[in-house]
ROFI-790180 format. One record per residue (C-alpha): z negated, y negated, x negated; residue in one letter. Coordinates in steps of 0.05 Angstrom, whole numbers, padded with zeros to 5 digits, always signed. Example, Ala and Ser with C-alpha at 12.3 -4.5 7.8 and 13.67 -1.06 7.14 Angstrom:
<atoms>
-00156+00090-00246a/-00143+00021-00273s/
</atoms>
This chain:
<atoms>
+03626-01924+01716m/+03684-01919+01783k/+03752-01913+01770p/+03793-01976+01762l/+03843-01959+01817f/+03846-01906+01874v/+03901-01878+01914f/+03925-01837+01971l/+03986-01791+01987f/+04037-01824+02030g/+04118-01838+02032v/+04140-01885+02078s/+04215-01883+02105s/+04269-01938+02129v/+04329-01936+02161m/+04400-01962+02127g/+04382-01947+02058a/+04433-01948+02004v/+04408-01897+01948f/+04418-01936+01887n/+04343-01953+01860t/+04326-01943+01789p/+04291-01876+01810g/+04351-01854+01853d/+04394-01863+01791k/+04346-01828+01748m/+04338-01767+01791l/+04414-01759+01792a/+04420-01755+01719r/+04367-01707+01723y/+04392-01667+01774f/+04460-01660+01739q/+04431-01646+01672a/+04386-01589+01697e/+04439-01559+01742t/+04491-01559+01682d/+04442-01525+01638r/+04425-01470+01686l/+04503-01463+01698a/+04511-01454+01622a/+04456-01408+01621d/+04472-01361+01678s/+04482-01290+01651l/+04495-01321+01583a/+04454-01265+01549d/+04499-01209+01583v/+04555-01197+01534k/+04564-01121+01544t/+04559-01069+01600l/+04491-01042+01561e/+04462-01113+01570d/+04479-01111+01642w/+04447-01041+01655n/+04384-01062+01611a/+04370-01122+01657r/+04403-01107+01726k/+04335-01071+01755d/+04292-01127+01733r/+04348-01175+01768f/+04337-01139+01828r/+04264-01138+01827r/+04269-01213+01814e/+04313-01223+01879m/+04262-01189+01923h/+04212-01230+01896e/+04253-01301+01908m/+04263-01276+01977l/+04187-01260+01991g/+04197-01183+01990l/+04154-01171+01933d/+04112-01129+01958p/+04158-01113+02020a/+04129-01105+02092p/+04109-01036+02108k/+04170-00997+02136r/+04134-00987+02208t/+04164-00952+02265p/+04226-00990+02287l/+04208-00981+02363k/+04284-00982+02378a/+04300-00988+02449t/+04367-00995+02485v/+04358-01034+02548t/+04431-01027+02576g/+04499-01003+02560k/+04568-01030+02571l/+04634-00987+02579d/+04698-01007+02552h/+04755-00959+02552e/+04762-00961+02476d/+04684-00965+02462f/+04610-00971+02484e/+04562-01026+02472v/+04486-01014+02470w/+04446-01070+02481k/+04381-01058+02442l/+04323-01082+02401h/+04282-01066+02344y/+04221-01089+02308q/+04229-01097+02234s/+04153-01107+02227i/+04109-01098+02288p/+04122-01153+02344r/+04181-01183+02300l/+04237-01169+02343y/+04306-01164+02325v/+04357-01164+02390t/+04428-01133+02371a/+04489-01099+02404n/+04516-01036+02379l/+04592-01026+02385y/+04606-00948+02390i/+04677-00924+02384p/+04698-00873+02440k/+04725-00802+02414g/+04683-00799+02347l/+04696-00726+02319k/+04652-00736+02262k/+04604-00792+02239p/+04636-00861+02231a/+04629-00914+02174p/+04579-00970+02200a/+04589-01042+02194i/+04526-01090+02193l/+04552-01155+02224y/+04497-01208+02212v/+04518-01276+02247c/+04526-01343+02223g/+04498-01406+02267h/+04536-01396+02324g/+04488-01423+02379k/+04495-01393+02450v/+04448-01420+02499k/+04458-01430+02571k/+04402-01470+02622d/+04352-01465+02570g/+04368-01392+02555v/+04390-01366+02485s/+04435-01303+02491y/+04436-01300+02415g/+04494-01311+02361n/+04516-01239+02370k/+04549-01261+02429v/+04585-01319+02393h/+04610-01267+02339y/+04617-01212+02390q/+04695-01200+02375h/+04682-01177+02303h/+04641-01117+02330g/+04694-01107+02384i/+04752-01104+02330w/+04713-01059+02292f/+04695-01013+02342a/+04767-01007+02366r/+04785-00984+02293h/+04739-00926+02286g/+04673-00962+02257y/+04606-00963+02285v/+04581-01038+02288c/+04510-01063+02293l/+04514-01135+02303t/+04443-01170+02296i/+04421-01235+02323d/+04386-01281+02271t/+04308-01306+02277l/+04332-01381+02296q/+04389-01364+02348l/+04370-01300+02376g/+04345-01289+02440e/+04275-01297+02422i/+04279-01364+02380e/+04244-01377+02314g/+04253-01430+02255i/+04301-01433+02200h/+04295-01510+02183h/+04222-01506+02159g/+04236-01560+02100t/+04303-01582+02123y/+04273-01618+02186n/+04202-01593+02201h/+04165-01610+02144d/+04143-01547+02127m/+04138-01555+02054w/+04084-01503+02047w/+04140-01448+02051w/+04155-01465+01980n/+04085-01451+01964s/+04084-01386+01996r/+04147-01363+01964g/+04174-01365+02035y/+04243-01385+02062s/+04276-01356+02129s/+04324-01325+02083a/+04268-01272+02077s/+04265-01257+02146v/+04340-01250+02154e/+04343-01204+02086a/+04288-01159+02119w/+04318-01157+02186n/+04384-01134+02155s/+04343-01078+02109i/+04311-01051+02178r/+04381-01056+02209a/+04408-01005+02155l/+04340-00966+02173d/+04359-00963+02248y/+04436-00938+02233l/+04414-00884+02185e/+04376-00856+02253t/+04443-00852+02289l/+04478-00781+02283d/+04544-00808+02294f/+04542-00852+02237v/+04559-00836+02160d/+04500-00854+02125k/+04538-00857+02061n/+04590-00908+02091r/+04554-00977+02102f/+04590-01043+02093g/+04570-01112+02112v/+04602-01177+02129t/+04591-01242+02170g/+04608-01313+02160r/+04574-01380+02146s/+04496-01364+02144g/+04523-01288+02164g/+04563-01297+02095g/+04494-01314+02057a/+04452-01258+02094y/+04510-01212+02073s/+04501-01228+01997w/+04421-01216+02011w/+04431-01152+02043i/+04483-01126+01986s/+04446-01148+01931v/+04376-01116+01954l/+04400-01052+01984d/+04450-01007+01948e/+04467-00970+02013r/+04515-01022+02029i/+04578-00992+01994k/+04627-01050+02012v/+04613-01120+02022s/+04657-01180+02050a/+04614-01245+02049p/+04648-01306+02086v/+04638-01374+02075a/+04570-01358+02052g/+04566-01379+01977i/+04581-01431+01925t/+04553-01458+01857s/+04488-01490+01850l/+04526-01553+01817k/+04560-01561+01888n/+04493-01555+01922h/+04455-01601+01878v/+04505-01656+01858y/+04581-01646+01869a/+04595-01623+01931g/+04655-01634+01983f/+04683-01696+01961q/+04704-01757+02002n/+04654-01732+02051s/+04599-01782+02057g/+04534-01745+02050r/+04557-01680+02028l/+04597-01714+01970a/+04534-01710+01924h/+04507-01643+01945g/+04521-01597+01999v/+04445-01576+02005v/+04448-01630+02054e/+04493-01586+02100g/+04454-01523+02097h/+04386-01503+02127c/+04333-01459+02091d/+04361-01390+02106s/+04416-01400+02066m/+04372-01401+01999f/+04321-01359+01965h/+04260-01394+01927v/+04291-01401+01861n/+04234-01379+01819t/+04274-01347+01763y/+04327-01405+01764r/+04385-01380+01776w/+04458-01401+01789d/+04494-01360+01849f/+04540-01325+01809d/+04481-01291+01783h/+04460-01263+01852i/+04532-01244+01866a/+04542-01205+01804a/+04485-01156+01827l/+04532-01125+01878v/+04574-01097+01819a/+04607-01048+01816p/+04616-01035+01888r/+04673-01063+01920p/+04666-01142+01936l/+04709-01187+01977m/+04696-01258+01971i/+04731-01302+02026l/+04734-01370+02038n/+04774-01431+02059t/+04805-01481+02020d/+04775-01543+02054d/+04705-01519+02070d/+04663-01585+02068r/+04594-01538+02054i/+04626-01488+02014f/+04673-01522+01968p/+04734-01484+01936l/+04716-01501+01864d/+04646-01475+01867g/+04674-01409+01905v/+04718-01401+01852t/+04662-01411+01798d/+04620-01362+01828v/+04682-01312+01829f/+04697-01326+01759n/+04623-01311+01743g/+04618-01249+01782v/+04689-01221+01755r/+04662-01220+01686r/+04612-01168+01709i/+04665-01128+01747y/+04710-01135+01682d/+04648-01107+01643l/+04644-01040+01693h/+04725-01032+01680g/+04721-01045+01757q/+04764-01105+01767r/+04800-01077+01829n/+04746-01068+01865k/+04730-01146+01867l/+04769-01196+01912g/+04781-01267+01925l/+04813-01291+01990t/+04826-01361+01997i/+04863-01382+02064v/+04879-01456+02088p/+04825-01488+02138g/+04761-01515+02144g/+04696-01488+02161h/+04712-01440+02220s/+04721-01368+02239d/+04794-01353+02239t/+04840-01294+02242q/+04871-01310+02169p/+04800-01299+02141l/+04785-01243+02187q/+04847-01201+02174v/+04834-01192+02093p/+04755-01173+02107a/+04780-01120+02154f/+04833-01090+02110n/+04779-01094+02051w/+04732-01046+02095f/+04796-01001+02116n/+04812-00987+02043r/+04743-00976+02010h/+04706-00950+02074l/+04761-00904+02105k/+04813-00900+02055g/+04866-00929+02095e/+04924-00978+02087e/+04968-01006+02137g/+04977-01075+02175p/+04928-01101+02222i/+04957-01106+02288t/+04904-01121+02336v/+04864-01186+02333a/+04795-01192+02343a/+04779-01220+02412v/+04718-01236+02455k/+04712-01196+02522l/+04641-01207+02543f/+04607-01261+02577e/+04535-01279+02549p/+04500-01244+02604e/+04531-01182+02597q/+04507-01179+02521l/+04439-01198+02530k/+04380-01149+02516v/+04320-01174+02545f/+04313-01192+02615n/+04245-01219+02596e/+04221-01234+02530l/+04163-01197+02503p/+04094-01237+02508a/+04075-01205+02440d/+04135-01233+02399s/+04117-01267+02331i/+04187-01292+02318n/+04165-01364+02330a/+04109-01360+02279d/+04136-01305+02229i/+04130-01360+02168q/+04057-01362+02178e/+04048-01290+02161t/+04105-01260+02129f/+04097-01262+02057t/+04029-01235+02020q/+03988-01287+02000l/+03930-01287+01949a/+03864-01256+01964d/+03815-01311+01979d/+03759-01273+01960k/+03774-01251+01888s/+03757-01290+01827k/+03813-01336+01790p/+03819-01318+01715s/+03859-01333+01655q/+03911-01288+01687k/+03915-01328+01746t/+03935-01393+01701a/+03986-01349+01668e/+04018-01332+01735l/+04022-01407+01752l/+04059-01419+01693r/+04108-01364+01704t/+04117-01363+01775k/+04094-01430+01795t/+04118-01474+01735f/+04172-01438+01705r/+04213-01498+01715g/+04176-01541+01670w/+04211-01551+01601p/+04201-01493+01551a/+04191-01541+01494k/+04163-01615+01493e/+04209-01666+01475n/+04187-01729+01436s/+04155-01776+01481l/+04194-01833+01449n/+04140-01884+01469a/+04151-01955+01465k/+04111-02014+01491r/+04144-02048+01542a/+04100-02113+01545f/+04033-02129+01523s/+03987-02188+01550t/+03917-02212+01553e/+03877-02237+01610y/+03803-02262+01599e/+03791-02211+01546g/+03823-02155+01573v/+03886-02126+01537v/+03941-02102+01585f/+04001-02071+01566e/+04057-02020+01591a/+04079-01954+01553i/+04145-01929+01574d/+04152-01856+01550f/+04204-01794+01565d/+04170-01742+01607s/+04229-01700+01596q/+04300-01715+01587e/+04329-01767+01635h/+04255-01777+01664i/+04225-01839+01633r/+04162-01866+01658l/+04116-01922+01646r/+04037-01923+01634a/+03999-01983+01644y/+03937-01991+01596i/+03879-02040+01607a/+03817-02044+01556y/+03771-02095+01523r/+03798-02139+01471k/+03773-02119+01403g/+03753-02050+01430l/+03758-02002+01368e/+03729-01935+01391k/+03728-01921+01465p/+03682-01879+01495s/+03730-01843+01540r/+03802-01853+01576v/+03804-01854+01651d/+03877-01831+01675v/+03891-01849+01743e/+03957-01817+01778v/+03976-01872+01829l/+04025-01858+01887n/+04061-01907+01927e/+04011-01932+01972e/+03962-01947+01916y/+04014-01972+01868w/+04024-02026+01915n/+03952-02039+01925k/+03950-02035+01848y/+04002-02088+01843l/+03966-02133+01894k/+03908-02128+01859l/+03933-02147+01794g/+03986-02201+01812r/+03940-02262+01796p/+03936-02238+01729a/+03996-02206+01710f/+04052-02229+01752a/+04089-02252+01694d/+04100-02191+01660v/+04111-02152+01728w/+04174-02180+01745g/+04206-02109+01758e/+04150-02077+01787e/+04137-02132+01839l/+04214-02139+01861k/+04214-02061+01870l/+04152-02061+01913a/+04178-02125+01949k/+04117-02167+01929i/+04127-02239+01921k/+04104-02261+01851a/+04101-02338+01869d/+04057-02338+01934v/+03999-02373+01922p/+03933-02331+01903v/+03880-02335+01951t/+03807-02343+01933d/+03791-02262+01955k/+03849-02240+01910e/+03826-02284+01857q/+03751-02256+01862q/+03775-02188+01864a/+03812-02191+01802i/+03761-02222+01766e/+03702-02169+01789k/+03756-02118+01760r/+03770-02150+01696m/+03692-02163+01685s/+03684-02089+01697g/+03730-02072+01639v/+03703-02122+01588r/+03637-02098+01601k/+03651-02029+01583g/+03685-01982+01525d/+03727-01950+01574v/+03809-01947+01563v/+03838-01944+01633f/+03908-01913+01648v/+03943-01924+01714a/+04004-01878+01716f/+04057-01861+01770m/+04094-01798+01756p/+04169-01786+01779r/+04185-01809+01849g/+04135-01866+01850f/+04128-01935+01820g/+04186-01953+01778l/+04219-01885+01786s/+04212-01892+01869a/+04268-01865+01910m/+04298-01904+01969t/+04247-01893+02017q/+04290-01861+02072d/+04268-01795+02097e/+04329-01748+02105r/+04344-01776+02019h/+04269-01757+02006i/+04272-01689+02042t/+04336-01666+02012h/+04317-01691+01945s/+04261-01656+01947r/+04305-01588+01969r/+04342-01603+01911r/+04283-01590+01862f/+04269-01524+01897m/+04341-01500+01882l/+04326-01517+01811l/+04267-01472+01814g/+04218-01531+01817q/+04188-01572+01865t/+04174-01651+01860l/+04098-01643+01863a/+04103-01587+01808g/+04147-01628+01756m/+04097-01685+01776q/+04042-01648+01751v/+04085-01640+01685w/+04089-01716+01681d/+04015-01721+01686v/+04002-01670+01629r/+04060-01718+01588r/+04014-01781+01605c/+03956-01745+01576v/+03996-01724+01514r/+04018-01797+01511l/+03934-01819+01510v/+03930-01772+01449q/+03991-01797+01412d/+03960-01871+01415l/+03909-01850+01375g/+03851-01849+01427y/+03803-01793+01402v/+03757-01787+01454c/+03748-01751+01521p/+03802-01760+01571v/+03783-01753+01650t/+03832-01752+01705l/+03820-01782+01770w/+03858-01756+01836g/+03849-01769+01915y/+03875-01730+01973d/+03937-01688+01956t/+03948-01719+01889t/+03877-01691+01869s/+03912-01616+01868s/+03958-01648+01811q/+03905-01671+01765v/+03864-01606+01778a/+03926-01564+01760l/+03946-01612+01698a/+03873-01597+01669a/+03885-01521+01671l/+03937-01538+01612f/+03908-01595+01580e/+03845-01613+01546q/+03810-01653+01599i/+03732-01674+01600a/+03721-01690+01668t/+03765-01683+01736v/+03745-01727+01791h/+03777-01708+01859v/+03766-01736+01927k/+03799-01712+01991g/+03819-01645+01958y/+03864-01603+02000p/+03833-01547+02040e/+03888-01502+02053n/+03963-01502+02025d/+03989-01534+02089k/+03964-01605+02062v/+03970-01586+01990q/+04030-01613+01959p/+04084-01557+01952d/+04085-01520+01888y/+04136-01458+01885l/+04092-01393+01904n/+04026-01425+01891i/+03996-01391+01949s/+04016-01325+01929r/+03976-01335+01866i/+03914-01374+01891a/+03879-01414+01938t/+03866-01487+01930p/+03792-01467+01926a/+03809-01423+01870q/+03852-01471+01836i/+03791-01519+01833l/+03746-01461+01809e/+03795-01446+01753l/+03792-01523+01733t/+03719-01516+01728r/+03718-01458+01681q/+03754-01513+01630r/+03731-01576+01655s/+03675-01609+01694q/+03693-01622+01766v/+03666-01677+01808n/+03682-01672+01875v/+03674-01748+01900l/+03669-01730+01974d/+03629-01668+01969q/+03589-01655+02035k/+03571-01584+02007k/+03573-01547+01948k/+03644-01515+01940r/
</atoms>
């Protein structure tokens, strides 16, 4: 028998929306509860220094993994090339580039003090989002932040200032999920933070080749985006001996639901003000103090302002307090500092001076007042590295190849499913709560019983399943579960309106379908045909909408949906991944309702992967898929899945447990 309802994947967007649908409110409660739980769990099992020492190496490996660096790219020759030099009475500037991997170019300026008599301490300055572009030519954000390199060189430091992927002389992409709709980044375990972290590691490799640099005295600093990259390199690479990130970190709570108050869109989470390079792929579900703690016990100064709209003060102090506990365990409280100065999100002298003092104290063993300000001296053209950009550069497309993906030639196994559970679906609840199922309504239409059952998929996520079966049916032969998306939910409602408008008040209202519009002959014939099919058979039909659709639909505003999906990633989940959990819970509902018969799942287009994945973790007789995704760019985003298995391998793995029917199969898969 054909399924009762079919669907395709689609989300519409409208302008001028107010985000207060039942689904918006439900997800807001969910985001807050999940965030608060992760915050409470952050490093909670670390009570002693022994606890920390037993875990820190694993934590660092996990951080490498969450930045797409496990395995890391090979350390290939840097091919460092100096293209020009600038002479100043106090220092020299080398204009250079290196390749962090073959053809991934990093443009940089190296500030070298004059008169060095012995190897000098070195600062890696990682730049924030300071765009310098004239007449369509990008000069790199190293130009925007040149005053930092100048100050360090004037005070006896070698300073390497590197451009970022997005705003360098060769422009790449930071905003994959932010506004480029590249949700497959999540599937590949990739973030633009991955490249920034690797470029920074290779920057240290380059500094180690210079005989005028003291390889045992490396420091790092940067602000905004550069503050975040300072965290990445400080955590990943212990060659960094002193760190001073500026305006680059805040709490998970600030990012997800409690942002900068009275600031419009940022009030409910500052994630909306940040691009992808500020975030790792949070597989292990860490709050940000967990990341920062991995700098311990090295000297660390956290710097911020008191009125920063994208790094709110309360979150910064929460991170500091979490990190302070780890420094206290080491007995190294004097190596941790916090500087808060007045102001907003800007690069100011009051923020710079404490960082300069911190490096003087911990890299040079010097104390004393800062008497020289950091000032810019050069025009963009003077600091430009390339006269002509290299034709072989892969900077613009590095997201396509940076992370290591699954071998599409290997055969999937039970180990594959286990990896999916721990790396892709780690954000699923550890324990299944009670379904708390309650009948919302039950009605009859010409011999067909139609009812709705509300149930808890997990805490704060309450969903509804619609069930249709022949009146008097006692022993069904099977249960067909179809998982509808927004487009086919509307088709479902329009099809059923002639029969069920009286019990679909809320459903029709949310879908903006008028209940009292006269039923046409065509509509009446369609519902009669479907009801006849139900009456003649012994199948129970279940129509189900996972979170984010149907009664739990979000306001259909593109920006709102985008940043809701990004919130899931910050929690170590994806919307699609949690929808797979919802499908599993709907299957459990069917079982709890007492149906002792085979269960089949139906999926179409992108949602076909959801039913295939759900079948890996439930007893499903048959999985019907149509329009199954051929690659991870059209597949819904599931954390890290492309590093574990291809869509074809997922379907093959499903075949090992269930019969799989590819409805649009043109050739044998």
